[in-house]
N, C-alpha and C positions, 0 to 999 in steps of 0.2 A: 308495478309494471303491467301493462295490458297483456292479456293472454294472447298467445299466438293464434292466428286464424288457421294454422295448418293442423291437420288431423294427426293423431299419434303416429300412424304408419309413416306419414310423410316426414314427420320430425325425426323418426329413426333413420330413414333414408338420408335425410339431410345431414345427421351427425356422421353417418358413414362417409358421405361425400366430403365433408369437412376434414374428417380423419385422413381419408385417402389423399385429399388435396394437400393437407399438412405434411403427410408422409412424402408425397411427391416433391413438395418444395424442399423437404429435408434431403431427399435423395439428390435433387438437382444441385442444391448447395454442396452436398458431398461430392457429386460428380464434377462440378466446376472446380472444387478444391483439388480433387483427385487429378483431374486433367491439368490444372495449373501446376501442381507439384511435379507430376510426371513430365509435363512439358518443360519445366525449368530444368529438371534433371537431364532430360534428353538434350536440351540445349547445351548444358554443361559438358556432356559427353562429346557432342559434335564439335564444340569449341575446342576441347582438348585434342580431338583428332585433327582439327584444322591446324592447330599450332604444331602438331607433330609432322604433318604432311611435308612442309618445305624441307626439313632435314632429311626425310626419307628420299625426297626427289633429288637432293644433292648427291645422295649415295647410291642412287638407283642404277648407276653404271655397273655396280656389282650387286646383283639382286640377292645373292646368298648372304652377303655382308649386311644387308638391310633387313634380314629375316626377323631378328628380335624386335626391331622397331615396328615392322609390319604386323607382327603378332600383337603388339600393344595397341596399335592402331585398330586392328580388327576387334579387339576386346571393347574398345570405346564405341565403335560403330554398332557392334552387336547389342550393347547395352541400350543405345539410343533407339535401335529398332524395336527391342523388347518393350521399352517404355511407351512407344507410340503405336502398339499393335494389340493392346488388351481390349476386351469387349466394351468397356465403358468409353474408351477413346474412339473405337470404331462406331459405336452407337451415336456419338456426338457428331460424327462426320456427316450425318444426315440433317443436322440442324441448319436452317437457313443462315447465310452469311458466314457464321463461324465455322460451319462444317467444311467448306472448301479449303479454308486455311489449315484446319487440322489434317484433312486428307492430303494436302500438298506436303505438309511437314512429315507425315508418315511415309508418303511415297519417296520423299527425298532421303529420309533415314534408311529405308529399305534399299534404295538404289546404291547409296554410299556403302552400306554394309555388304551388298552383293559384290561390289568392286573390291572391297578390302578382303573379304572372306573367300570370295569365289574367283578372284583374279590374281591379286598380288600374293596372297598367302600360298596358294597351290604352286605358283611359279617359284616362289622363294624356297619351297620345300624340296624342289628337285634341281634347282639351279646351283649346284655345288660348284662354286668358283666361277660361275658364268657372269660375264659383264661385257662392256663394250670391247674389251681387249680380245674377246673371242673372235672378233671380226678381223683381227690383225694376224698376218702370217708370222710364224716363228721359223726361222731358217727356211723360208720359202714355202711353208706348209701351214694350212689352216686345219685345226683339229675338228673334223666334221662330226665326231662322236658327241661333242657337246650339244650341237644343234639337233642331232637325232634324238637325244634323250629329252629334249625340250619339246619336240614336235607335238606329241599327244596332249600334254598338259597345257601347252600354249594354245592349241586349237580349242580346247574346252574353255580356257580363260577368255578367249576372244569372243566366244558365244555368250558368256555371262556378261562381259563388258558391253557388247552390242545390245543385249536385252536391257541392261540398266540404262544405257543411253536412250533407248527407245521409250522406256517407261517414263523417264523425266521429260522427254520431248513431247509426250502425249498429255502432260498436265495442262489443263485449261487455265491460262493466265488471266482471263477476263474477270473472274470474281475475286481475285486475290488482291490483298492490300499491297501497296507499293513495295515495302521492304521484303515481303515474302516473294513477290513476283520477281524482284531483282535478284534475290538469292537463287531462285529456280533457274532464271536465265543464265546466271554465272555458272551454276552447276551443269547446266545443259551444255555450255561451251567446253567445260572441263572434261565432262564425260565423253564428248565427241573426240577430244584429243586422246583420252585413255583408250577408247574403242579403236581409234585409228592406229595408235601405237601398238596395242595388243594384237590387232589384226596383222600388222606388219611383222611383228615378231613371230606370229604363228606361221605366216607364209614363208618367212626367211628360214625358219627352222625346218620346214618341209622341203624347200627348194634348194638351199645351199648344198646339203650333202650330195644331192643328185648332180647338180651342175658342177660341183667340184670333184666329181669322179669317184665318189665313195663306192659306187656299184660297178665301176669300170671306167676306163679312160674316156674323156670327152675332149673334143676340139671345138672351140668357139672362135668366131671371127669378130675381131674388134674393129668397128668402123669409127672413123673420126670425121665428124661433120665440120664444115667450114662456113661459119655464119657470115663471112664477108662476101659470099656468093650464095644468096638465099635459095633454098628449096623449102617446100611446105613444112617439113619437119624440123628445119633449122638451116641447113646449108648443104652444099654439094658434098659427096663423099670424097675426101681428099686422099684417103689411104685405107687399106685394110690389113690387119695383122693377125695371124693365127695365135690363139692362146690354147696351150695344152694343159688339161687338168687331170690329175690322177691321184686318188686317195688324198685329196687336199693339197697336193703339191702343184704349183702353177709355174709354167715356163712360157716365155715369150718367143715367138718365131720371128722370122724376117719380115719387115714391113714391106707391103706391096703398094706402090703408088698407083692411084686410079688411072692416071694418064697412060700407064704402061699396059692396061688391060684392053683387049680388043673390044671394039664395038660391033654390033650385029645389025643386019638389015631389017630384022624383025625382032619383036620382043622375045626375050628368053622365057617369059612366063605369061600366063593369062592375066591381063589387067582388069578384066571384067568391065564394069561401067566406067571405070576411070579412064579407059581408052577414049571415051567420048570427050573428055576434058583435056587430057594431056597427050593424045595420040599414042604412039608407041614409044616415045622417048624414055619413060622411066625404065623400060625393059630393054632398051638398046644400048644404053650407056651406064656404066657403073656409077658415074658421077650423079646420075639423075634418079637413082632408085628411091631417094628420099623425097621425090617430087609428089608421090602419092601420100596423102595425109593419113596413112594407116601403116604403122610400123610392122604389123604382122605380114602384110604383103611385101613391104620393103625387105624384110628379113628373108622371105622366100626367094625373092629376086637375087639377093646377095648370095644365098646358098647356091643358086644355079650358076651365077657368075663364077663363084669359087670352084664349083664342080667342073666347069669348062676350062678351068686353069689347074686341074688335077689336085684340088684341095677339097677333101670331104669334111664337112663341118656338121656339128650337132646343135649349134646354137649361134646366136648373133647378139653382140653387145654394141650399143652405139652411144657415143658421148660427143660433146663439143668442147672447144678450148675454154669456155666459161666454166663448164663442169670441172675441167682439169684444174682451173684456178682454185676451185673449192678444195680439191684434193691437196693442192700445194699448201693450203692453210693447215693441213694435217701433217704433211711431210716436212715442211720448211722449204727453204730455197733449194733449187737444183742447179748445179753448175754444169753447163754444156761443154763439149769438147771444142766448140767454136769460141769459147771465152765468154759467151753470153750467160747471164744468170736469170733463171726463171723464178718468180715469186708469185704469191697469190695476188699481189697488186698489179703485176705487169704482164702476166702470162697471156691473158686474152688479147690485150693490145698488141703485144709482140707477135704472137702467132697468127693473128688475123690481119695485121697491118704492117707492124714494124719489120717483120722478116722480108717483106717484099721491097721495102725501102732500102734495107741494108744489103740484101742479097738479090741482085737482079736476075740471076740465072736460076732456072727451075731446078737443076741438079743440086745447086747449093741449098736451095730452100728445102729440098727433100732430105738432105743431110741434117738440117736443123730439126725438121719435124720428127725424123726417126730418133734423133738424140733426145728430144724432149720426151717422146713416148717411152723410150727405154730407161731414161733417167727417173721418171716418176714411177715406172713399174718396179725398178730396182729398189727404190726407197720403200715402196709398199711391201714388197715381198721379203725384204730383209727385216721387216718389223720396225723400221726407223720412222715411227709415225705415232702421233697422238690419237689413241683409239676413240676418245669421245669426239674429237674434231672429225675423224674419218667417218664415223656414223652420221654426224651432222652434215658433212659434205655430200655423202651419198643420198641422204634424205632430201636435202635441198635440191640437188640436181634432179632427183626423180619428181619432186613436186613441181619444179619449173619446166618439166618436159624436156630436159636436157640429157637424160639417161634413159635408155630403153633396153629391154631384154626380150629375147625370143628363144624358144627351145623347140627342137624337132620332136621332142617327146611330149605326147598328149598330156600325160600326168603333170608335167612341169607347166605346160600352157594353162591347165585348169587352175593351178595355184596362182599364176600371174593374172588371170582374167579378172577384170574389174579394177586393176591397179593402174596408176599412171605409167608404170614401167612397161606395161604391155603395149602402149602406144596406139590404142584403138582411137578412132575419131570420136569427137564429142557426140553424145546422144542425149536428147532431152528425156525428162521423166515427168511424173505428175506434178512436181514442184517447180522445176526449172526448165526454161527454154535455152537451148545452146546453139550458138553460131560457131562455125569454123572459119577463121580469118587467116588466110595463108598468102604468103608472098613468095614469088619466084623471080630470080634474076633473068632479065631479058637482054643484058648488055654483053654477057660473056666476059665478066670482069670481076674485080673484087671491090666494086664501088659501093656495095651494100653496107660496108663498114661505116660509111658516112651517112646512111639513111636512118632517120629517127622516126619511128611510127608513134602515132597517138590514136588510140581507139576509145571511143566513148559509146555508152549504151544508155538509153533512157526509155521509160514507159510513159504512156499517156492513155487516158480512158479507163484507168483502173477503178473498179467498183467492187462491191461485195458480190460474192458468188461468180457465176460464169457470165462475163460480159464481153462485148467486142472491144478489144484493146490493141493498141499499136506499140510496137517495139522498134525503136529507132537506133540505127547503127551508123556511126560516122567514123571514117578512117582518114587521118591526115598524115601524109608522108612529107618529111622535110629533109632536104639535102644540106648537110653540114660540111660538105667538101669545100676545100679552099677555092677562092675565086679563080685562081690560075691553075686549077686542077688539070686542065687539058695539057699544059706544058710542064707543070711542076711534079706531077705524079708519073711513075713509070707505066709503060704500056701494060705490064702485067696486072696493074690495078685498074687502069681506065678501060682496058680492052683494046685500045689502039684502033678503034673504029672497025674492027674485024667483022662484026655482025650488023653494020649499018647504023650504029648508034654513035653520034659524035663524041669524041674524047672529052671527058669531064662530065658528060651527062650520064645519069643512071636511069635505066629503064626497068620498071617493076611490072611484072605480070601477076595480078592478084586474083585469087578466087575466094568467094564468100559462099559458104555452105549454109543455107537458111535452116532455121529450126524446123523440125518435123511438125507438120500441122499448120504452119504459118505460110501466108502467101505474100509475095512482094506487091506493094501498092505503088510506091514511087521509088525510083532509083536514078541517080545522076552523078556525073563526075564534073569536077571544076573545069576540065578541058573541053567538055561538051561531047566527048566521044561516047558511043553506045557501049552496051554490054554484050558479051557472048555468054556461053555456058551450056548447060544441059542438065541431065538428071543422073544422080548416083543413088541407086535404090529408089526410095520415095522422097529424096531430098532434092530440092532445086538448087542449082549451083549457078551463081553469076560470076562471070570473069570480066576483067578489065585490064587496061594497060595505061601506065602513066610514065612520062618522061620528066625527069627532074634535073634542071641545071643547078650549079652550085648556088646555095642560098635560097632556092625556090621551094615552095610548098604546093602540094596538090591534094584535093580531097575527094572522097567517095562517100555518098550518103545513100542509105537504103532504109526504107520503112517497110516493115512486115506487119501483118494483122492476122488475128485469130479470135474466134469467140471462145474464150477460155477462162478458167479461174487461176491460171498460173500467175504468180506474182514475182518470180525471181528469174533472172536471166544471166547468162555467162557468154563470153566470147573467148574461145581458145585461139591464141594468136601465135604465129611463127616465132620461136625464140630467136632473139637477135644477139648481136655482139655485146650489148649493154646489159650487164648483170643487174642494173638498177631497174630494168623494165620487166615487170612481171608478165608472163605469157598468158595470164588469165585475168580478164576484167569482168567485174560483176555489177549488177544493178538490181534493184527491187522496186516494187510499186511505192514502198515507203520512202525511197530515195529518189523518186522520179522527178522531183523538183530540180535536182542538180545533175542527175545521171551519175554514172561512174566512169572513171577514166583510167586508161593505161598510158603512161608516158614516163 
């Protein structure tokens, strides 16, 4: 063999380099094997936890009963976290391509373990006997001590769940292989639900004892909105009923019909900027207090109307007949003294339309409405209810903007803030632009039962980063009233032409609150009429009026533009008599080809 041309010193260095390289390769092989073994073991633990989770979810109505299963789940997730957080695994997270995959797996394992160990486990340890049945009165009383005991651990658990959700949401999906990216997306959605549910439990455990009179008697006013005659938040206030709460016991007072309440020449409260849109009407008539699309102001107006009728209240609760139908799914059918039967399937149709067809006199209608309210209340307070369905009914009503709460106590309002129950108008944020799309009856009738809205949103001009982009809103209203509505329907439904609208025709006065930071570029109606409006705070409001004959459709189209990187949009829409119509429509730049629809 020829002698090497390298000098001895260089040959020595060369041997060292080869040894180091060989050792490095050995360590790399070991690290790969180590990561592979630990990755497989972590996968096995997470898979076991995944198989256990559905059974726990089925039993989660009683958190304490699920305690042992939750402990086992937490052991599995803790083992997976430990396997994906050792120094070798962490060091490999810096390796190109494979590193982001390992980092995502570690982040997922940590987030799942946080939820299992920091949310479900602590709640189970203190929730002795707690379950959905805790929301159901027994002999007319709810045990508030159960919620008081949960308040602190539930609040801590909510913080942990929110942090886990945010950690997974921040994982960069771009470098991930498809299976891992899909798993991260799925977990992202699940953790969002967990965080939302835990937050709701934390707020409920803080709020319910106070509002149920644990610290002293409370009087709340129950408002029932009527979606057959639209107002921004749903419908006119048809009645108000005092609810007394004392140490968890709830009693129902006498129902007061809105038409029996005096009107006033001026507003009973300061309407602020809303006066430029609605004049003084929301503060002059009890029926109109829901015309302002902010339940916090609506509730304060209700409180003043009550005070002027010698009723002092500490809070206001509002719901509509559609929400009532959800409660009937929990209570079962209710027999009324009139011989009518209310069910979850027929309650909204009967209370918003059928009652006017069957009972032409207002006094007769009042009897039916009062009997319906007292019948459902009686079923709820005597505990004759499915607790799981009751919680589902309340959650659905809140999500659909059909249930609102307000308290005169600042501490209670702080807990409600940021929830749909508070009834604040939609506000945009760094991720989402939000419209407010509101309908108000201009007929003085119950014809809105027959009006079907369709709302669509769509983006154009979306690019990467901040670019000028257009957000398009289209509103289509269609009358499904019978062709002979003018003669076939009673005056109480058609309005009888009292306010200058021909019988059988429905007049809708609408307001569109534009997203903050966006400017209207084009706006038109199918009738050719122009727009009115004004400003509420820093938001532009466009108002319009449409008349609909039976079978007729009319449209409103509005384009707004902004130089922004926002890629998502929502429109919050007046809840209608149709439970199938969601009051929130969404769109994103990714779905801009087809937009998003509410109908």
